[in-house]
C-alpha positions in Angstrom: 41.1 -17.9 23.1 41.1 -17.9 26.8 38.5 -18.5 29.4 38.1 -18.8 33.2 35.8 -21.5 34.6 34.8 -21.0 38.1 34.0 -24.3 39.7 31.8 -25.2 43.0 32.3 -28.7 44.4 30.6 -30.7 47.1 32.0 -30.1 50.5 35.4 -32.0 51.1 35.9 -32.9 47.4 38.3 -30.1 46.6 41.4 -32.2 46.4 39.9 -35.1 44.5 38.4 -32.7 41.9 41.6 -31.0 41.4 43.5 -34.3 40.8 41.0 -35.1 38.3 41.4 -31.5 36.5 45.2 -31.9 36.5 44.9 -35.0 33.9 43.0 -32.6 31.4 46.2 -30.8 30.3 45.2 -30.2 26.7 43.1 -27.2 27.3 43.5 -26.7 31.2 46.5 -24.4 31.7 46.3 -23.5 35.2 44.2 -24.7 38.3 43.8 -22.6 41.3 42.0 -23.3 44.6 40.3 -20.0 45.7 38.1 -18.3 48.2 34.8 -16.7 47.3 31.7 -18.2 45.6 33.7 -20.8 43.7 36.0 -23.4 45.1 38.4 -23.8 42.0 39.2 -21.5 39.2 40.6 -23.1 35.9 42.4 -21.2 33.2 41.4 -22.8 29.8 43.2 -22.0 26.5 42.2 -23.2 22.9 39.5 -22.8 20.4 35.8 -22.1 21.3 35.0 -25.5 20.7 37.7 -27.1 22.8 36.8 -25.0 25.8 33.0 -25.8 25.3 33.9 -29.4 25.3 36.2 -29.1 28.2 33.4 -27.3 30.2 30.8 -30.1 29.3 33.5 -32.7 30.4 33.6 -30.9 33.7 30.0 -31.2 34.2 30.4 -35.0 34.0 32.7 -34.9 37.2 30.1 -36.1 39.9 31.7 -33.9 42.7 31.1 -30.8 40.8 28.0 -28.9 41.6 28.1 -25.8 39.4 30.4 -24.1 36.8 30.4 -20.6 35.5 32.6 -19.9 32.5 34.1 -16.4 31.7 35.2 -16.1 28.2 37.9 -13.5 27.3 36.8 -10.9 24.9 38.9 -8.3 22.9 37.4 -4.7 23.4 38.8 -1.8 21.4 38.3 1.1 24.0 40.4 3.6 21.7 43.2 4.0 24.1 
């Protein structure tokens, strides 16, 4: 299962949060600094429980303000 976690951080803290996220390699597959409503986008891959635990862990990082997690779903559109 894959998920995309959109993370908003305190001003000026993007670099320090990225360094913390780089240490979480078990579920974190890619980290991207992005523009828009989020500051960082993290691609997660693993079981639903692993992803859930990782997002809960993200919320413990003091410079993270908000997270929004988009979980990939499989949809049969009949194409």
